[in-house]
C-alpha positions in Angstrom: -3.9 -12.8 -14.2 -2.2 -10.7 -11.5 -3.5 -11.3 -8.1 -2.7 -9.2 -5.0 -3.2 -10.3 -1.5 -2.9 -8.0 1.4 -2.2 -9.1 5.0 -1.1 -7.7 8.3 -4.1 -5.6 9.3 -5.5 -5.6 12.7 -6.8 -3.8 15.8 -4.2 -1.6 17.5 -4.1 1.4 19.8 -3.0 4.9 19.0 0.8 5.1 18.7 1.2 1.4 17.8 2.8 0.1 14.6 1.7 -2.4 11.9 3.3 -3.7 8.8 1.1 -4.5 5.9 2.2 -6.9 3.2 1.0 -7.3 -0.3 2.0 -10.6 -2.1 1.7 -10.7 -5.8 1.0 -13.9 -7.8 0.1 -14.9 -11.3 1.8 -12.2 -13.4 4.2 -11.6 -10.5 7.2 -11.9 -12.7 6.3 -8.7 -14.6 7.7 -5.4 -13.5 5.1 -3.3 -11.6 4.8 0.0 -10.0 3.0 -0.6 -6.7 0.9 1.5 -4.3 -1.2 1.5 -1.2 -4.5 3.3 -0.9 -7.1 3.3 1.9 -10.8 3.9 2.3 -12.7 4.6 5.5 -16.5 4.1 5.7 -18.4 6.9 4.0 -15.2 8.5 2.7 -13.5 8.6 -0.7 -10.6 6.3 -1.4 -7.4 8.0 -0.4 -4.1 7.4 -2.1 -1.4 6.7 0.5 1.9 5.7 -0.9 3.5 4.5 -4.1 6.8 3.0 -5.2 8.4 2.5 -8.6 9.4 -1.0 -9.8 13.0 -0.6 -8.7 12.1 1.1 -5.4 14.1 4.2 -6.5 11.1 6.6 -6.7 8.7 6.9 -3.8 5.6 9.0 -3.1 3.7 9.6 0.1 0.5 11.6 0.8 1.2 14.4 3.3 -0.9 12.9 6.1 1.4 9.8 6.4 4.7 11.3 5.5 7.3 10.6 8.2 5.1 7.8 9.8 4.7 5.3 7.0 7.3 3.6 4.8 6.7 1.8 1.6 9.2 -0.8 0.4 9.4 -3.8 -1.8 11.2 -7.1 -2.2 11.0 -8.0 -5.8 12.6 -11.4 -5.2 9.6 -12.2 -3.0 7.1 -10.4 -5.1 6.0 -8.5 -2.1 5.4 -4.9 -1.2 5.3 -3.6 2.4 3.8 -0.7 4.2 5.3 -0.1 7.6 3.0 2.1 9.6 4.3 3.7 12.8 2.7 6.2 15.2 -0.8 5.1 14.1 -3.7 7.5 14.7 -7.4 6.9 14.8 -7.7 8.7 11.5 -5.6 6.0 9.9 -8.5 3.5 10.4 -9.5 2.2 7.0 -9.4 -0.7 4.7 -6.0 -0.7 3.1 -5.7 -1.8 -0.5 -2.6 -2.8 -2.5 -2.4 -1.8 -6.2 -0.2 -2.6 -9.2 0.5 -1.2 -12.6 2.7 -3.0 -15.1 5.4 -0.7 -16.3 8.5 -0.6 -18.5 10.1 2.4 -16.8 10.9 3.4 -13.3 8.0 5.8 -12.9 6.1 6.3 -9.7 2.3 6.8 -10.2 0.7 9.0 -7.7 -3.1 8.6 -8.4 -5.3 5.6 -7.7 -6.9 5.6 -11.1 -3.5 5.0 -12.7 -3.4 1.5 -11.3 -4.8 -1.6 -13.1 -4.9 -4.3 -10.4 -6.2 -4.1 -6.8 -6.3 -6.5 -3.9 -9.2 -7.2 -1.6 -8.0 -5.1 1.2 -7.0 -5.6 4.8 -8.7 -3.8 7.7 -6.7 -1.5 10.0 -8.4 -0.2 13.1 -6.7 2.2 15.4 -8.5 2.9 18.7 -7.9 6.0 20.8 
């Protein structure tokens, strides 16, 4: 009953920026920790970033730290991933995830999340 819909992916060049959005519906009124993960063809899913329900606790994987910013607007039931200085190795399908919570905890592993979107493709050409 919680649906997540990613948008904002596309084809860009090295050094460009993209902002991904994840809109929650259904059980959107519940409090959720949110996250972004990505998966490239033939590779394991990689956890990218996470944010607690209040936005006060944030986690980034080392490979995107300093380039990506996760944020949320709870009034709009939307989570964002601002991606700057994109590299070819960022090419992947990006997935949004949610975990209903009752505390302001940030969860740093993909298996800790209950709901996942369908993904949006990000392709970075060299």
